[in-house]
N, C-alpha and C positions, 0 to 999 in steps of 0.2 A: 491548746486543750485545757490547760488550767483556767484560762479567761472563761472559756464556755462553761466550765464546771462552776465557777463562782457566779456568773449570771443566771444559771440555771437554779442554784441554791437560793438566790435572791429573788428571781422572777415568778418561780412557781408558787410559792406560798402567797406572795402578794397577788397573783392572779386569782388564786383560789377564794381569797378574801374579797376580792372585788366581785367576782361571780356571785358568792354568797349575799353580800350586802345588794348587790341587783336584784337577785331573787327575792330577797327580804321585803325589798320595796313594794312588791305586790301584796304582801301581809299588811304593812303600814297603810298603804292606800286603800285596802279593803274596809278599814275602821272609818272612813270619812262619812258614809251616809248614817253611820250609827251615831257619831259625834254631833251632826247636825240635828238628828231626831232628838237625842237627849238634851241638847242646848235648848231646842224649841220647847220640850216638855217642862223642862226646869223653869224656864221664863215665863210658862203659861200656868205655874202654880203646882206642878206635880212635885211630889217629894223624891228623893234620889231612891229611897227605899221601895218605891213603887215601879221603878224602871227595870224592865226586863224586856226580852225578845217578844216582839207582838204587842206589847203595851204602849200607849200613847204614841202611836206612829213609829216605833221603833221596829225596824226591818226584822224579819224571822233570821235565825242563823244562817250564815253564808254557806253556798255550796262549797264543798271541797274542790280544790284545783291541784295542780302539780306541786305549788308552793305553800298552799294554805289548807291546814286541816279544818279549822273552825274559827268562827267569830261569835262569841257570846256576850250577853249584856246580863248582869246580875247586880241589883242594887244600884244601878246607874255606871257601874264600872264594865269596861269594855276589855274582854281578854280575847286577843287574836293569838292562835297557835300555828306555827309554821309546821310544815312537813319535814320528813327525814333530811331532805335536800338541804333544808336551812337548820339543821341540828335540832329540830323540834323546838326552837326558840319561842317564847312567848313575848308578846308586846301588849302591856297593860296600860290602859288610861283611865284615870279617875278625875272626875270633873270637880271643879270648885261649885260654890252655891247656885250659880246661875249659868254653868257650863261655858264660860268665856274663856277660862284657863284650865288646861289639862295637865296632870301630873304623871309623866311616863315613868314606868318601871317595866319589870320583867327580865327573863334571862338574856334577851337581845342586848341589853347593856354590857353584861359581863362579856358576851361574844363580840362585841364590836359592831353588831348589825344594825343598831338604832342609836340616836343621840337624845339626850334629855333636852 
């Protein structure tokens, strides 16, 4: 009985973290079309301040799903927000001057749902 109790204490939190990370993967992958569009816009001469949803070929805000609330672009910065299932975590991407490298931030870092 003690062994089962110890395994339960260790396994359940690990499983919950694993499932949240798997669900948050949808939030991360939803940013890919936006990253591509922003990189293309920056490389063709657009300034970062001009970049928002619907401008320069950047897609409109994403449709909400079970794991994703929104993906918004403002001044070239992508902010993806997860649903309550993933603790409303945010995934924020900021491009460099030509969109070839991205700085990752957001509450997903503190929650262990994404990596830099």
